[in-house]
N, C-alpha and C positions, 0 to 999 in steps of 0.2 A: 563407308568401308575404309579400312586402314590402308595405308600405303602398300605395305607388303602384300596384303590380300588383293588390292587392285593390280599390283604387278603380276601376281600369280594368274589372275584372270586374263590379263592382257597376253601373257606367255601362252595360256591355254588356247585362247582364241587364235592367236597367230598361228599356232601349230595346226589348228583345226582348219585354218584357210586353205590348206593344200589337199587336193582330192586324193593323192596317193596316201597321205597320212590318215585321211578319214576312212579309206579302204583298209588300211592296217589295223585301225580301231575296230572295224567290223570283223576283221579276221580274229583278233585276239578276244574280241568278245565272245566267241564261241568257245573259247577255252585257251589255256596257254599253248604257245607255239614256239618252236625254236626259230632262230632266224632264217635257217635254210628253208623251213616249211612256209614262212611268210614269203621269202624270195619266190619259191615255186608257185604259190597262189598268186602272186602279183603277176608274175610272167605268163600266166594263163590268160590274162586280160590286157596285158601291155608290156612292151619290151622295157626291162629295167635291170640294171646291174646290181649285183650283191652290195658293192660299196655304196651304192645310191640308197638302197634299202637300209643299210647300216646307218647312214646319215639321218634318214627319216626316223629311225628308231631312237637315235640319240636326241633329236629335237623333241620327240614325243616324251621320252624319259625326263629331259630337263624341263618340260612343261608340267610334268607330274601326272601325265595321263596313262603312261604304261609303267610297269615294273619290269625289272629284269632280275632273275635269279639264276645262279650257276647250278647246273646239275652235270656233274663229271666236266667234260671238255666243252659243253655247249651252254648256251644261255637260253632260259626260256622267258618268253615275254607275255605279259598278261595285262589286264585292265588295272589301272589304280583307282580304287574306290574313292580314296581321299581327293584326288585331283578331279575326279569326275563329280564328286560332291560339291567342290568349289564351283565348277561351272553350273551345275544344277541349281545351286542356291542363288547364283546371280541371276540365272534366268527366271527363277521363281519369283525373285524380287520384282522383276519386270511385270510378271503376270498378275502379281497380287500387290498393288501399289500401297495398300494400307498394312501390309505385313509388318512394316517398321513400327507401327503403333500397337501392334497386338499385345505386347507385354505390359506397356504402360496402361492400356485400356483394361487389361486383366486385373492390374493392381487397383485401378480405380474401382472396378466392379467389386472387388473384395472389400474396399473401404466402405462403399456404399452399403454392402450387405452387413457389415459390422455395425454401421450406424443405425440400420433398421432394427437389427437384433437388440441393440442397447435401447432403442426407444420403446420397443415392445415389452422389454424387461421392466423399464421404469414406468410403464403406463399404469400399473396397478398400484403404484406407491402414492400415498396421499401427499399432496402439495407439490408434485411434479407435473410437468406437461405430459399430455397423452398424444401419442401418435403425431406430434409436430403440429397440432391443430390449434395450439393456444389455449386449450381447455384445462381447467384445473380439475384434478379428480377428487 
């Protein structure tokens, strides 16, 4: 993993380490919400100020986990599929340890298939080896 990609994963997991931020992600996963709607939903389960929610949203934006878009005088927050994809890819690499070898193994399989095809084509020609068994046709 490149250094910038590793830094992005580190920022994402640092942001996810806070339970309030994870709750915010669950809220915006349901659909875009204005900051005021996020504050109201959070206040239903815990006491929190609007400036604290704004700070959490800033951390999530900087980590690439949420997007913010202006709509009139308010900002709507939603999940950022690119940032979530980075986290997902990192987690999948843990669950599939051979994933890093998938592309080289696919290339090897293609080369083996090409070799087999070439041997089959040359099997019927006089004076050439047949099927790799050392027999002369």
